[in-house]
C-alpha positions in Angstrom: -32.3 176.1 -32.4 -31.3 178.6 -29.8 -32.2 182.3 -29.8 -31.1 185.4 -27.9 -33.1 188.6 -28.2 -31.8 191.9 -27.0 -33.9 195.0 -27.4 -32.9 198.4 -26.4 -35.5 201.2 -26.5 -34.6 204.8 -27.1 -36.4 207.2 -24.8 -38.8 209.8 -26.0 -42.0 210.2 -28.1 -41.9 208.5 -31.4 -38.9 206.4 -30.4 -37.9 203.4 -32.4 -36.9 200.1 -30.8 -33.4 198.8 -31.9 -31.8 195.6 -31.0 -30.1 192.4 -32.1 -31.3 188.9 -32.7 -28.7 186.1 -32.6 -29.8 182.6 -33.5 -27.8 179.4 -33.3 -29.2 176.8 -35.7 -28.0 173.3 -34.8 -30.9 171.1 -35.9 -31.3 169.5 -39.3 -35.1 168.8 -39.0 -37.7 170.7 -41.0 -39.7 171.8 -38.0 -36.8 174.0 -36.9 -36.2 175.7 -40.2 -39.7 177.3 -40.4 -39.3 179.2 -37.1 -35.8 180.2 -38.2 -37.2 181.9 -41.2 -40.1 183.5 -39.3 -37.8 184.9 -36.5 -35.1 186.2 -38.9 -37.6 187.8 -41.3 -39.6 189.4 -38.6 -36.6 190.8 -36.7 -35.0 192.1 -39.8 -38.2 193.8 -40.8 -38.2 195.5 -37.4 -34.7 196.9 -38.3 -33.0 194.6 -35.9 -29.5 193.3 -36.5 -29.9 189.6 -37.3 -27.0 187.1 -37.0 -27.5 183.4 -37.6 -24.8 180.8 -36.8 -25.4 177.4 -38.3 -23.8 174.3 -37.0 -24.4 170.5 -36.7 -26.9 168.9 -39.0 -28.4 172.4 -39.7 -25.5 172.8 -42.2 -27.4 170.4 -44.5 -30.1 173.0 -45.1 -27.5 175.4 -46.5 -25.7 173.4 -49.0 -25.9 173.8 -52.8 -26.8 170.1 -53.0 -30.4 169.9 -51.7 -31.1 167.6 -48.7 -34.5 166.4 -47.6 -35.0 167.9 -44.2 -36.8 165.3 -42.2 -39.5 166.0 -39.6 -38.8 164.4 -36.2 -40.5 161.0 -35.8 -43.2 162.4 -33.5 -44.3 164.9 -36.1 -43.7 162.9 -39.3 -47.4 161.8 -39.7 -48.5 165.4 -39.5 -46.0 166.7 -42.1 -48.1 166.2 -45.3 -51.1 168.0 -43.8 -48.8 170.8 -42.5 -47.2 171.3 -45.9 -50.6 171.4 -47.6 -52.0 173.9 -45.0 -48.9 176.1 -45.3 -49.3 176.2 -49.1 -53.0 177.0 -48.8 -52.2 179.9 -46.4 -49.5 181.1 -48.8 -46.7 180.8 -46.2 -43.3 181.3 -47.8 -40.8 178.5 -47.6 -38.2 179.0 -44.9 -35.4 179.8 -47.4 -37.5 182.5 -49.0 -38.0 184.1 -45.6 -34.3 184.0 -45.0 -33.6 185.6 -48.4 -35.9 188.5 -47.5 -34.2 188.8 -44.1 -30.8 188.9 -45.9 -32.1 191.7 -48.2 -32.8 193.6 -45.0 -29.3 193.0 -43.6 -29.4 189.6 -41.9 -26.1 187.6 -41.9 -25.7 183.9 -41.9 -22.5 182.1 -40.9 -21.7 178.4 -40.8 -19.5 176.7 -38.3 -16.0 176.0 -39.7 -15.4 173.1 -37.3 -18.6 171.2 -38.2 -18.2 172.0 -41.9 -14.7 170.4 -41.8 -16.0 167.4 -39.9 -18.8 166.9 -42.4 -16.4 167.4 -45.4 -17.9 170.6 -46.5 -16.0 173.6 -47.9 -17.3 177.2 -48.4 -17.9 176.4 -52.1 -20.4 173.7 -51.0 -22.8 176.2 -49.4 -25.5 178.1 -51.1 -25.8 181.8 -51.5 -27.6 182.3 -48.2 -24.3 181.8 -46.4 -22.2 184.9 -45.9 -19.1 183.2 -44.5 -17.6 180.2 -42.8 -16.6 181.2 -39.2 
């Protein structure tokens, strides 16, 4: 996952920060989807323009057919405890965070080239996806 954060502040008392967050999601491992949701939800809640471009194995997290998103081998042993602790802390799943970000204006686009390579069409993606670009 790659992120770019641009924030422009307006001068003056009581000013509001505005900006844009652009995220390129290229990983298909579960440990990358959690920060994707957190960053998108937080930025959208701060009235920032949020654009997410999904490519590579990240596409599998956005299909109508659910895919198990694996943890990288070095974190696999910790995954069950992490899932339990997140549930106990009432942490929303990554896709719920993205849904809230989208309600606040975030946009999600998938890579047309990788979708074609993986045999995926627009109809294969879930409702989080705004368009294939």
